[in-house]
LUMVO-855841 format. One line per field, with one value per residue (C-alpha): residue in one letter; chain; x, y negated, z. Coordinates in steps of 0.05 Angstrom, whole numbers, plus 5000, padded with zeros to 4 digits. Layout:
<atoms>
lumpa	A_... .
segu	A_... .
px	X_... .
py	Y_... .
pz	Z_... .
</atoms>
This chain:
<atoms>
lumpa	X_X_X_X_X_X_X_X_X_X_X_X_X_X_X_X_X_X_X_X_X_X_X_X_X_X_X_X_X_X_X_X_X_X_X_X_X_X_X_X_X_X_X_X_X_X_X_X_X_X_X_X_X_X_X_X_X_X_X_X_X_X_X_X_X_X_X_X_X_X_X_X_X_X_X_X_X_X_X_X_X_X_X_X_X_X_X_X_X_X_X_X_X_X_X_X_X_X_X_X_X_X_X_X_X_X_X_X_X_X_X_X_X_X_X_X_X_X_X_X_X_X_X_X_X_X_X_X_X_X_X_X_X_X_X_X_X_X_X_X_X_X_X_X_X_X_X_X_X_X_X_X_X_X_X_X_X_X_X_X_X_X_X_X_X_X_X_X_X_X_X_X_X_X_X_X_X_X_X_X_X_X_X_X_X_X_X_X_X_X_X_X_X_X_X_X_X_X_X_X_X_X_X_X_X_X_X_X_X_X_X_X_X_X_X_X_X_X_X_X_X_X_X_X_X_X_X_X_X_X_X_X_X_X_X_X_X_X_X_X_X_X_X_X_X_X_X_X_X_X_X_X_X_X_X_X_X_X_X_X_X_X_X_X_X_X_X_X_X_X_X_X_X_X_X_X_X_X_X_X_X_X_X_X_X_X_X_X_X_X_X_X_X_X_X_X_X_X_X_X_X_X_X_X_X_X_X_X_X_X_X_X_X_X_X_X_X_X_X_X_X_X_X_X_X_X_X_X_X_X_X_X_X_X_X_X_X_X_X_X_X_X_X_X_X_X_X_X_X_X_X_X_X_X_X_X_X_X_X_X_X_X_X_X_X_X_X_X_X_X_X_X_X_X_X_X_X_X_X_X_X_X_X_X_X_X_X_X_X_X_X_X_X_X_X_X_X_X_X_X_X_X_X_X_X_X_X_X_X_X_X_X_X_X_X_X_X_X_X_X_X_X_X_X_X_X_X_X_X_X_X_X_X_X_X_X_X_X_X_X_X_X_X_X_X_X_X_X_X_X_X_X_X_X_X_X_X_X_X_X_X_X_X_X_X_X_X_X_X_X_X_X_X_X_X_X_X_X_X_X_X_X_X_X_X_X_X_X_X_X_X_X_X_X_X_X_X_X_X_X_X_X_X_X_X_X_X_X_X_X_X_X_X_X_X_X_X_X_X_X_X_X_X_X_X_X_X_X_X_X_X_X_X_X_X_X_X_X_X_X_X_X_X_X_X_X_X_X_X_X_X_X_X_X_X_X_X_X_X_X_X_X_X_X_X_X_X_X_X_X_X_X_X_X_X_X_X_X_X_X_X_X_X_X_X_X_X_X_X_X_X_X_X_X_X_X_X_X_X_X_X_X_X_X_X_X_X_X_X_X_X_X_X_X_X_X_X_X_X_X_X_X_X_X_X_X_X_X_X_X_X_X_X_X_X_X_X_X_X_X_X_X_X_X_X_X_X_X_X_X_X_X_X_X_X_X_X_X_X_X_X_X_X_X_X_X_X_X_X_X_X_X_X_X_X_X_X_X_X_X_X_X_X_X_X_X_X_X_X_X_X_X_X_X_X_X_X_X_X_X_X_X_X_X_X_X_X_X_X_X_X_X_X_X_X_X_X_X_X_X_X_X_X_X_X_X_X_X_X_X_X_X_X_X_X_X_X_X_X_X_X_X_X_X_X_X_X_X_X_X_X_X_X_X_X_X_X_X_X_X_X_X_X_X_X_X_X_X_X_X_X_X_X_X_X_X_X_X_X_X_X_X_X_X_X_X_X_X_X_X_X_X_X_X_X .
segu	A_A_A_A_A_A_A_A_A_A_A_A_A_A_A_A_A_A_A_A_A_A_A_A_A_A_A_A_A_A_A_A_A_A_A_A_A_A_A_A_A_A_A_A_A_A_A_A_A_A_A_A_A_A_A_A_A_A_A_A_A_A_A_A_A_A_A_A_A_A_A_A_A_A_A_A_A_A_A_A_A_A_A_A_A_A_A_A_A_A_A_A_A_A_A_A_A_A_A_A_A_A_A_A_A_A_A_A_A_A_A_A_A_A_A_A_A_A_A_A_A_A_A_A_A_A_A_A_A_A_A_A_A_A_A_A_A_A_A_A_A_A_A_A_A_A_A_A_A_A_A_A_A_A_A_A_A_A_A_A_A_A_A_A_A_A_A_A_A_A_A_A_A_A_A_A_A_A_A_A_A_A_A_A_A_A_A_A_A_A_A_A_A_A_A_A_A_A_A_A_A_A_A_A_A_A_A_A_A_A_A_A_A_A_A_A_A_A_A_A_A_A_A_A_A_A_A_A_A_A_A_A_A_A_A_A_A_A_A_A_A_A_A_A_A_A_A_A_A_A_A_A_A_A_A_A_A_A_A_A_A_A_A_A_A_A_A_A_A_A_A_A_A_A_A_A_A_A_A_A_A_A_A_A_A_A_A_A_A_A_A_A_A_A_A_A_A_A_A_A_A_A_A_A_A_A_A_A_A_A_A_A_A_A_A_A_A_A_A_A_A_A_A_A_A_A_A_A_A_A_A_A_A_A_A_A_A_A_A_A_A_A_A_A_A_A_A_A_A_A_A_A_A_A_A_A_A_A_A_A_A_A_A_A_A_A_A_A_A_A_A_A_A_A_A_A_A_A_A_A_A_A_A_A_A_A_A_A_A_A_A_A_A_A_A_A_A_A_A_A_A_A_A_A_A_A_A_A_A_A_A_A_A_A_A_A_A_A_A_A_A_A_A_A_A_A_A_A_A_A_A_A_A_A_A_A_A_A_A_A_A_A_A_A_A_A_A_A_A_A_A_A_A_A_A_A_A_A_A_A_A_A_A_A_A_A_A_A_A_A_A_A_A_A_A_A_A_A_A_A_A_A_A_A_A_A_A_A_A_A_A_A_A_A_A_A_A_A_A_A_A_A_A_A_A_A_A_A_A_A_A_A_A_A_A_A_A_A_A_A_A_A_A_A_A_A_A_A_A_A_A_A_A_A_A_A_A_A_A_A_A_A_A_A_A_A_A_A_A_A_A_A_A_A_A_A_A_A_A_A_A_A_A_A_A_A_A_A_A_A_A_A_A_A_A_A_A_A_A_A_A_A_A_A_A_A_A_A_A_A_A_A_A_A_A_A_A_A_A_A_A_A_A_A_A_A_A_A_A_A_A_A_A_A_A_A_A_A_A_A_A_A_A_A_A_A_A_A_A_A_A_A_A_A_A_A_A_A_A_A_A_A_A_A_A_A_A_A_A_A_A_A_A_A_A_A_A_A_A_A_A_A_A_A_A_A_A_A_A_A_A_A_A_A_A_A_A_A_A_A_A_A_A_A_A_A_A_A_A_A_A_A_A_A_A_A_A_A_A_A_A_A_A_A_A_A_A_A_A_A_A_A_A_A_A_A_A_A_A_A_A_A_A_A_A_A_A_A_A_A_A_A_A_A_A_A_A_A_A_A_A_A_A_A_A_A_A_A_A_A_A_A_A_A_A_A_A_A_A_A_A_A_A_A_A_A_A_A_A_A_A_A_A_A_A_A_A_A_A_A_A_A_A_A_A_A_A_A_A_A_A_A_A_A_A .
px	6463_6471_6487_6545_6589_6563_6487_6510_6536_6475_6425_6472_6477_6549_6526_6480_6536_6577_6518_6514_6595_6589_6532_6574_6628_6681_6730_6714_6636_6653_6696_6636_6589_6637_6634_6559_6522_6452_6432_6386_6372_6305_6319_6388_6346_6295_6348_6383_6323_6297_6364_6363_6293_6314_6368_6328_6271_6329_6359_6291_6274_6342_6394_6455_6506_6578_6625_6700_6740_6801_6824_6895_6868_6865_6935_6959_6931_6962_7028_7021_7000_7065_7103_7113_7113_7061_7069_7032_6987_6965_6954_6915_6866_6858_6833_6791_6753_6751_6711_6668_6651_6633_6589_6550_6540_6509_6466_6441_6422_6398_6324_6311_6242_6231_6266_6311_6344_6407_6405_6439_6493_6499_6505_6566_6605_6660_6679_6746_6751_6809_6851_6826_6839_6910_6927_6891_6927_6995_6990_6973_6987_7021_7084_7078_7079_7049_7088_7036_7054_7098_7133_7202_7184_7160_7223_7270_7230_7241_7319_7319_7286_7329_7392_7364_7358_7432_7459_7424_7448_7519_7516_7485_7555_7574_7513_7510_7581_7642_7654_7593_7636_7661_7586_7557_7492_7467_7433_7440_7422_7429_7471_7462_7420_7473_7471_7523_7536_7555_7626_7657_7714_7766_7753_7750_7811_7784_7725_7752_7702_7684_7664_7600_7583_7606_7563_7559_7601_7653_7646_7609_7636_7581_7624_7602_7645_7682_7640_7574_7609_7594_7524_7506_7532_7487_7426_7443_7444_7376_7345_7369_7341_7272_7271_7284_7229_7182_7197_7185_7118_7098_7114_7080_7015_7027_7025_6967_6930_6959_6927_6859_6874_6817_6764_6787_6782_6710_6698_6723_6682_6621_6626_6637_6574_6537_6564_6546_6472_6466_6498_6436_6393_6419_6417_6341_6330_6362_6324_6255_6261_6222_6223_6185_6145_6181_6139_6154_6133_6169_6134_6142_6093_6118_6074_6099_6171_6218_6286_6338_6385_6339_6327_6276_6240_6240_6226_6157_6131_6115_6077_6085_6070_6097_6087_6022_5965_6016_6091_6109_6100_6104_6125_6107_6108_6151_6220_6245_6180_6208_6205_6280_6279_6218_6261_6319_6278_6251_6320_6352_6296_6302_6378_6371_6318_6361_6424_6382_6373_6306_6272_6241_6170_6107_6108_6059_6106_6120_6182_6201_6271_6308_6365_6391_6376_6388_6390_6400_6391_6433_6471_6525_6551_6628_6669_6733_6695_6659_6586_6534_6477_6432_6490_6511_6443_6433_6499_6473_6407_6441_6478_6416_6375_6431_6426_6354_6316_6249_6267_6304_6282_6295_6295_6298_6306_6284_6277_6287_6310_6367_6344_6285_6225_6185_6243_6261_6188_6188_6257_6228_6160_6203_6248_6193_6157_6225_6229_6158_6169_6226_6188_6221_6182_6206_6195_6211_6205_6188_6156_6136_6057_6071_6092_6028_5985_6021_6002_5931_5922_5969_5947_5998_6026_6002_6014_6032_6047_6083_6031_6039_6001_5978_5960_6032_6064_6107_6114_6083_6133_6073_6062_5993_5982_5932_5934_5991_6019_6034_6102_6069_6137_6094_6067_6142_6173_6127_6135_6211_6208_6197_6158_6082_6084_6134_6094_6032_6063_6093_6017_5994_6051_6030_5983_5909_5914_5965_5924_5862_5906_5936_5866_5840_5901_5887_5812_5832_5879_5819_5775_5824_5837_5763_5755_5811_5785_5716_5753_5789_5730_5691_5749_5747_5671_5681_5733_5689_5630_5680_5699_5627_5609_5664_5647_5573_5586_5627_5579_5523_5559_5578_5503_5486_5545_5515_5444_5460_5503_5442_5392_5451_5449_5375_5371_5425_5389_5325_5362_5390_5320_5297_5357_5341_5266_5285_5333_5281_5227_5270_5286_5211_5196_5243_5217_5143_5163_5189_5129_5087_5123_5111_5031_4992_4927_4910_4881_4946_4985_4939_4935_5011_5015_4970_5006_5072_5039_5016_5086_5121_5062_5079_5157_5144_5100_5156_5213_5169_5159_5235_5259_5304_5374_5428_5487_5536_5503_5499_5572_5596_5554_5564_5625_5612_5638_5650_5617_5678_5750_5751_5771_5796_5732_5686_5629_5631_5597_5652_5622_5669_5652_5578_5590_5594_5662_5701_5761_5824_5876_5890_5936_5953_5906_5878_5870_5847_5855_5787_5761_5697_5684_5749_5774_5826_5860_5868_5816_5813_5777_5732_5704_5681_5612_5603_5546_5526_5513_5471_5414_5426_5360_5364_5438_5451_5472_5490_5425_5428_5403_5444_5514_5562_5615_5686_5731_5794_5775_5755_5821_5864_5940_5976_6038_6064_6125_6158_6226_6261_6223_6247_6230_6167_6138_6145_6111_6057_6038_6047_6004_5942_5957_5950_5884_5858_5886_5847_5788_5793_5808_5875_5915_5986_6020_6087_6123_6178_6229_6292_6359_6404_6436_6381_6359_6288_6278_6297_6254_6188_6211_6212_6140_6115_6138_6093_6036_5972_5948_6010_6012_6083_6130_6193_6242_6226_6258_6291_6242_6204_6252_6303_6320_6291_6219_6178_6125_6076_6016_5960_5915 .
py	5104_5051_5085_5059_5093_5044_5066_5138_5130_5087_5141_5196_5232_5245_5289_5326_5336_5365_5414_5434_5451_5490_5532_5543_5604_5591_5535_5508_5504_5467_5416_5405_5402_5347_5304_5312_5251_5236_5233_5181_5227_5255_5316_5328_5324_5371_5422_5417_5424_5487_5521_5510_5537_5601_5613_5609_5657_5709_5701_5713_5777_5810_5774_5735_5757_5762_5705_5705_5656_5634_5564_5583_5621_5563_5539_5609_5627_5558_5581_5651_5625_5580_5648_5645_5708_5704_5725_5791_5748_5707_5767_5799_5734_5743_5814_5795_5742_5798_5847_5792_5773_5847_5849_5785_5810_5873_5831_5803_5865_5904_5894_5833_5816_5751_5704_5645_5584_5623_5680_5639_5627_5698_5716_5675_5721_5767_5821_5855_5920_5944_5885_5888_5961_5951_5900_5933_5999_5964_5919_5945_5878_5812_5848_5920_5941_6010_6069_6083_6017_6054_6119_6082_6052_6116_6151_6104_6103_6179_6169_6116_6162_6217_6170_6153_6219_6240_6180_6197_6271_6246_6202_6256_6287_6222_6220_6294_6323_6314_6243_6217_6195_6139_6109_6062_6091_6154_6116_6099_6025_5978_5913_5874_5930_5980_6042_6035_6066_6025_6047_6027_5980_6022_6077_6032_6061_6138_6119_6101_6051_5979_5935_5896_5863_5864_5852_5789_5813_5846_5912_5944_5942_5965_6010_6038_6104_6116_6183_6143_6080_6106_6134_6063_6029_6080_6062_5983_6000_6036_5976_5929_5974_5976_5896_5890_5942_5906_5841_5872_5900_5830_5795_5849_5836_5762_5766_5807_5757_5704_5743_5734_5664_5631_5681_5682_5604_5609_5666_5619_5561_5607_5631_5560_5540_5596_5593_5521_5536_5589_5540_5495_5554_5569_5495_5497_5560_5526_5463_5500_5458_5461_5429_5366_5350_5300_5242_5200_5137_5102_5128_5165_5210_5253_5294_5321_5300_5320_5282_5341_5309_5310_5375_5418_5424_5345_5320_5287_5302_5235_5226_5160_5145_5087_5062_5087_5036_4993_4975_4946_4975_4931_4975_4948_4971_4973_4981_5054_5075_5108_5046_5053_5130_5125_5081_5126_5185_5149_5136_5199_5242_5207_5219_5290_5309_5270_5309_5372_5389_5413_5370_5389_5370_5401_5431_5382_5322_5278_5236_5194_5187_5122_5085_5054_5059_4996_4993_4939_4978_4966_4911_4885_4837_4821_4777_4795_4765_4707_4740_4736_4783_4743_4725_4794_4819_4758_4775_4848_4826_4779_4836_4881_4821_4819_4896_4904_4937_4961_5034_5011_5034_4974_4987_4929_4938_4879_4834_4759_4773_4738_4669_4620_4663_4615_4605_4682_4706_4656_4684_4755_4741_4708_4764_4821_4772_4776_4852_4860_4813_4849_4918_4956_4988_4968_4985_4936_4938_4872_4845_4778_4768_4728_4790_4828_4776_4774_4853_4838_4783_4805_4865_4913_4903_4949_4947_5009_5017_5066_5093_5070_5108_5051_5098_5123_5069_5114_5114_5178_5170_5177_5132_5104_5073_5016_4985_4935_4950_4913_4902_4917_4878_4855_4926_4952_4899_4910_4981_4978_4936_4859_4831_4817_4740_4736_4778_4740_4674_4698_4717_4651_4617_4659_4615_4626_4641_4696_4725_4726_4763_4814_4825_4838_4892_4920_4930_4964_5007_5028_5039_5081_5127_5138_5152_5201_5234_5243_5266_5321_5341_5344_5386_5432_5440_5452_5509_5540_5543_5571_5627_5641_5642_5690_5734_5736_5751_5807_5833_5825_5864_5917_5931_5930_5982_6026_6019_6039_6095_6120_6115_6157_6210_6213_6226_6276_6313_6308_6334_6390_6412_6410_6451_6499_6509_6513_6568_6605_6597_6626_6684_6695_6684_6741_6790_6778_6783_6853_6867_6842_6889_6948_6933_6948_6915_6851_6819_6829_6794_6737_6725_6726_6674_6637_6642_6620_6557_6542_6546_6503_6446_6443_6442_6387_6345_6353_6332_6271_6249_6250_6221_6247_6259_6301_6335_6291_6223_6246_6270_6210_6159_6184_6183_6246_6243_6310_6310_6343_6368_6433_6497_6561_6601_6549_6559_6502_6478_6463_6402_6406_6481_6479_6539_6562_6581_6587_6554_6601_6547_6477_6446_6378_6312_6314_6382_6452_6523_6558_6618_6618_6688_6704_6632_6618_6551_6480_6424_6357_6351_6295_6351_6389_6393_6428_6476_6474_6403_6409_6449_6520_6535_6496_6511_6488_6539_6529_6534_6582_6527_6469_6455_6436_6386_6392_6336_6345_6414_6392_6349_6402_6408_6469_6440_6404_6354_6354_6333_6283_6304_6341_6414_6393_6343_6380_6445_6402_6376_6450_6479_6430_6444_6519_6509_6465_6525_6579_6534_6518_6592_6582_6642_6617_6548_6519_6480_6434_6424_6410_6445_6393_6431_6482_6469_6452_6508_6559_6523_6528_6602_6617_6590_6623_6690_6685_6654_6703_6670_6683_6746_6733_6685_6676_6620_6592_6627_6587_6541_6538_6492_6545_6547_6481_6510_6562_6599_6625_6677_6673_6732 .
pz	5013_5064_5128_5169_5220_5270_5254_5257_5324_5354_5329_5353_5284_5304_5356_5307_5261_5325_5339_5264_5267_5328_5290_5230_5226_5181_5188_5121_5137_5202_5165_5114_5176_5211_5148_5130_5102_5082_5008_4979_4915_4928_4883_4924_4989_4970_4942_5011_5051_5007_5021_5095_5098_5057_5099_5166_5128_5111_5182_5210_5162_5167_5212_5193_5142_5168_5146_5146_5102_5143_5127_5104_5048_4997_5011_5010_4940_4917_4934_4909_4843_4838_4848_4926_4970_5020_5094_5121_5164_5097_5062_5114_5119_5044_5051_5113_5066_5011_5060_5082_5006_4996_5059_5038_4966_4998_5045_4981_4949_5010_5032_4988_5018_4973_4921_4948_4922_4955_4906_4856_4905_4929_4859_4850_4897_4863_4908_4895_4938_4900_4918_4988_4999_4967_5023_5080_5062_5058_5118_5187_5221_5220_5244_5217_5146_5135_5112_5056_5025_4981_4969_4971_5038_5064_5046_5074_5146_5145_5130_5189_5236_5217_5229_5296_5318_5292_5328_5395_5391_5383_5440_5483_5494_5532_5569_5599_5584_5624_5605_5639_5697_5655_5647_5692_5679_5639_5585_5512_5495_5438_5425_5362_5327_5338_5391_5445_5518_5586_5604_5670_5659_5693_5640_5579_5551_5552_5507_5438_5399_5387_5447_5429_5498_5572_5630_5668_5723_5679_5703_5648_5575_5522_5470_5407_5404_5341_5330_5315_5282_5207_5228_5258_5192_5154_5197_5186_5111_5116_5151_5105_5046_5086_5092_5022_5002_5045_5010_4947_4968_4996_4931_4891_4934_4926_4851_4854_4894_4843_4787_4822_4847_4809_4826_4903_4909_4878_4934_4984_4965_4960_5029_5059_5024_5049_5120_5118_5099_5150_5201_5184_5197_5263_5281_5261_5298_5362_5357_5336_5274_5207_5137_5134_5070_5028_5004_4939_4974_5030_5090_5158_5192_5250_5286_5354_5341_5396_5404_5391_5441_5502_5538_5512_5583_5591_5523_5508_5438_5404_5339_5299_5230_5187_5115_5094_5117_5151_5133_5199_5273_5335_5397_5466_5532_5599_5605_5604_5575_5509_5459_5439_5438_5388_5347_5348_5335_5268_5244_5266_5235_5167_5167_5186_5135_5082_5101_5095_5163_5195_5244_5310_5293_5270_5199_5179_5186_5123_5109_5052_5022_5038_5006_5070_5144_5180_5254_5309_5371_5436_5473_5422_5470_5461_5502_5456_5400_5440_5424_5469_5466_5423_5379_5369_5351_5302_5267_5257_5233_5186_5155_5156_5116_5064_5050_5046_4990_4977_5003_5066_5133_5185_5261_5312_5390_5428_5364_5384_5457_5488_5476_5487_5481_5438_5392_5394_5381_5320_5290_5305_5262_5207_5203_5201_5145_5104_5113_5086_5027_5002_5008_5067_5123_5194_5265_5325_5397_5436_5500_5467_5464_5402_5367_5393_5366_5300_5294_5312_5260_5206_5158_5142_5211_5269_5345_5384_5456_5502_5550_5625_5682_5723_5780_5788_5758_5717_5640_5604_5545_5500_5438_5426_5358_5349_5416_5444_5512_5572_5604_5669_5698_5762_5778_5767_5806_5864_5857_5867_5932_5904_5959_5944_5954_5906_5854_5874_5863_5795_5774_5790_5747_5686_5643_5638_5563_5577_5641_5593_5539_5591_5616_5547_5542_5607_5590_5526_5562_5606_5552_5513_5576_5580_5508_5509_5567_5533_5471_5510_5545_5478_5448_5507_5501_5422_5441_5492_5436_5383_5434_5452_5381_5357_5417_5403_5329_5349_5399_5347_5290_5343_5358_5284_5270_5328_5305_5232_5265_5303_5238_5200_5255_5256_5182_5185_5235_5191_5130_5176_5193_5118_5104_5153_5133_5061_5072_5114_5070_5010_5051_5068_4993_4974_5023_5001_4929_4940_4980_4924_4876_4918_4920_4858_4877_4839_4906_4945_4893_4890_4967_4970_4911_4949_5013_4978_4946_5015_5047_4991_4999_5073_5059_5005_5054_5108_5056_5034_5112_5123_5063_5008_5039_5010_5046_5010_5031_5105_5105_5075_5113_5183_5227_5273_5339_5381_5446_5479_5453_5416_5445_5412_5399_5387_5338_5289_5225_5169_5133_5069_5060_5083_5123_5191_5230_5293_5317_5321_5338_5351_5309_5336_5343_5280_5253_5274_5245_5229_5199_5158_5123_5081_5088_5141_5144_5172_5167_5195_5263_5223_5181_5241_5278_5344_5336_5410_5397_5335_5368_5358_5344_5277_5259_5187_5134_5063_5024_4964_4919_4946_4912_4955_4926_4951_4944_4895_4869_4796_4795_4833_4802_4804_4825_4888_4891_4957_4938_4991_5047_5110_5129_5177_5134_5070_5098_5125_5053_5029_5080_5063_4986_4998_5037_4971_4919_4959_4957_4884_4867_4842_4839_4828_4844_4835_4893_4869_4928_4884_4888_4934_4991_4990_5063_5043_4997_5061_5105_5061_5042_5118_5126_5061_5088_5149_5111_5106_5043_5004_4965_4941_4918_4874_4854_4781_4711_4660_4637_4700_4739_4760_4835_4847_4844_4881_4845_4893_4882_4931_4955 .
</atoms>
């Protein structure tokens, strides 16, 4: 791909790489970021972007993994493979990398929310916990080998400590005995690794031994008494032995690393690759970037693109497209209006995307894949090379034309500037036509009117302008496609303080055609402002309408729901009245039947039968008037709301039992304990109806001929599995289960709690002992689950 160092510098791609390197953790990833280059292979570009996207998704879902791959690991492994002994520091670096490898492997396996293209990269990691543990156990730090590194080293160090103690005890007689007057100080010190005592010069003859040093004044000599010479020799021999054992341990560990050198190097490369991918994700997060769509055609369509090197609070998003309906874009407008920034944004975003980096733009942005990004931006004037501004630009442009391909992106800043305006404009048009003829897409900034006209008259060439606020005489940095812009040189000059008479004279010197053209542009600008204002106002009104529509629909749904609930309540009340009347009439019929049997006269029996028929006809007429409503339908259709919080002692109707009861205890926000006849247990508050709210004169009672369905009785299972739950959670399920067992008429149930530590079994047995529904319980016998099951017999 054609992407020269000069182009990288002009587009500030090198600064993006520096930001990426700062976001990477490992030295290898930083080095890879520092030399990152775009690719012109569409498949490779898509793969790079997908990796960055998936790394960002993983980081958002479960944070970033821990990376550690010290840069000296490859060199250390190469030396170990050749038989060299590694230093403790190098071995610790290898152990640190192995810990990070294991951590990354665990990161990939734990909480795997979705498939990613990085799964294959994570799968290449080969943790080696045995080698890592061996190194970490043997080496405490770069300066200290652990006593646990080998039994021999532990033994040698015990002997060294014992030798130290013997020498100190022997020298103690010199420090505390009668001979202490010969000492300069009552201390024991060391010289050249041997224990000595400081003896005054005048007593030198009284202390027999080897002189190892003297003080700078000569008043003190450091003597190793003969009594400890042999002990010091033994100590020195032990220290040499210790050094040799340490060398052996390091050589052994180095050989173990050499044995796994191949897999360790692959782990290092994989860690570097993963660290780089997550560094790209981190940069994306910092820039609020996203993955652009990749187009097969040569095109650019950026939506609200924000230059990543401009402060986020000051940058103005720009939307620009190129390569769809037109292949050449002419950008005009005032100086410092944002033309050059727009050009740099086009080139930089193309390079970033092809390097696998996210771009700070809206997610619906689209970019093609180019085989060359050719740029002529900035003043290339060079005194050293005898190049004027025009000459320097022309040298650049000649090189760009020689490198053109149909998949090139070409960017010109102030094309044709620095020479005679007429000739410069003609050259600019010719260069742009050459780019078009060779199939490249291009964008150029200019102040030339000829180029504006060229864009207006030529199909496939489009004008764009950097917006300028004529009221404040300041650029807004917004790019407007489809309209040429004014340079506004007169307005800006006057704003900067140029005398008005000078500006007026300059206006007079402008040709009539130029003035007319500028007037047309000014009128277009004014019209565009008005249309944009009207468009924004229309958009605002549409948003208000959508908000009002949504609110109205919500209110309508709410009213409909309230109406349906009211109808259901009325039907429920009617059903309750019918049920009450049916129960009462059945009672009357039974009483009358008994009375009839006692009567022997035919006329009395006939009269009673006639009365019974009349009552039944009246009930049938009432039932037809209210409509056929069953207990089950009303219960399912309505969500009853208690008029007030329940209190202990409240008389209630229990819908699922079809019976009256009373509240015996409050069991939280969702359940209450009730008693209904022989039944005692907990039920959901949603299953309770407060009788005082249901017109006590028509309290619902379970009709003798009405079959009340209890959910779950037909499908009741005689065992409950609570393994893996904590005590309170398990008892909550067991408590409800026992209620269902009582309702189902089951006498014996099995509760599976598992063996484990026995804590769950103990907690459940404690609750079962105090439960009034339980007659007895026991552990399961052989074949029933043994101590992992409790068999409960209900009353």
